[in-house]
C-alpha positions, 0 to 999 in steps of 0.5 A: 500499500502507499501512505502519507504520514503527516508529522512522520518525523516526529516520535510516534510517527517515525515509528510507524513510518519505519514499521510500514517501510519494513513491511514493504510499503511505499511511504510519503512524509510531510513534517516542518520538522519543528519537532522531528528529524529527518534522521529518523526515517528510513532513506527509503522514505519519500520526505517533504518538508512543509507545513500541514496547513499547506493545501496545494502541497498536501494535493501533490503529496496525496496523488495516489495514496491509499491511507493517511495517517495524521499526526502533525501537531503541536504536542506540549501541553504546557506550551499550549497554555502559553500559545493556545492560538498557535495550537488552534491554528496548527492542530485544528486548522491543519487537520481541517486542511488536511480533510479538504485536500483528501476530499479533493484528491479522492483519498478514503481513509484517515487515521488521526492520532489523538490523545488520551487527554482529551478525557481529562478528570474522570471519576470512571476508571478504566476510561472507555470510549463512551465517556464524555471528554473533558478537556482540560488545556488547549492542547487537549481542546485542540485534539477533541476539536479535531476528533469532532471535525474528523468525524463529521467531515469525513461522514460529510465527505465520504472518507473512512475515519479511525481515531486512536486516542493514544495514552502515555506513549514512551520508548527510544528517541522520545524527545527531551526538550529543556522545559516541561520534558516528558516524564519517563525519558526525564526520569530515565535521564535524572536516574542515569545522570544520578540528578534528583528526581522531583515528583509533583503532587505527591506522585499519587497521580497515576498514568497509562504509559504504553510502549512505542511498538505497541502504539505502532501495532495498534497504528498499523491495524487501524490502517488496514482493518475493516469495519472501523469507520468512525471508530474512536479507540484507546491505545494504552497499556490497560495498566495504571501506574502512579508517578511514584510507582514509575519512579520505583520501577525506574530505580529497580530496572536502572539499578540506581537509588534515586534521590527524590524531591516531592512537591506535594502542593504543585499541580500534577494535572489529572488525577487518574488516567487509565485505558479501557482497551475493550474496543481496541481489542474487539475492533483491532484485535489489539493486545499490548505486549509490552509490560512497564519494566520491559519497556524501560530496559528497552529504552535504556538499551536502545537509546544512546542518550542513556548509555552512561550506566 
């Protein structure tokens, strides 16, 4: 098959691109390289640098494509609070531009990478797709708004759409920006370098950490499965882990004793998050295979940034 992957040089996108290439498919990538790296990609990939809102460029890239994976977005929650206009323009406006170009090019399937962040604070755990979303940040609002466009416009224009709400993905190569880095690679770096861990909110808040290869399995299945038009599906590990528990696991895996600084007064975001995977199991045959300890070992062993052990 022939695929276009927007945002395909980023963490999730590049993992999918390289998997598709290894499976024998032809892949085109569009990425503005604001967060992605071209070096992540297999050399056979047809790469184009550009903005997801550039509809004429999208027309040329969509020619002859069987399916589109849409990752292109700004993804930092704290940054979105500072720059909501930019997040709305790129995340929502970019999604609408892509849908418009797909309509014009008569492309029939879109897999959209959304986020578990759209749920916000929920009493019911694990969280099912039937819950009413309660996005609590501009980033989450932009993802939820994009979901609504994908479903509504896809139905109007005859585009098959699958939305995957990805929870806390991690693995080798996950970006480590200087401010507000993702918790897994940040804690791994702190463990390897002997620096202190700062644990906000007392560490009682929970997340669903899912290894990158499990996410890729779900993405591949979503691009090929039948009977999934307009489906919204959770992609996670289905295991609830506290932030303090994550630190404990990293301590065991890394073989390091960690110095922890607990800030119980700091805002730690949503108190609990864990995905119900029943629908993804039914529709995609999705079953995560990598446990958190194994995923952390794989990340340490395959990411050169953590080679000082």
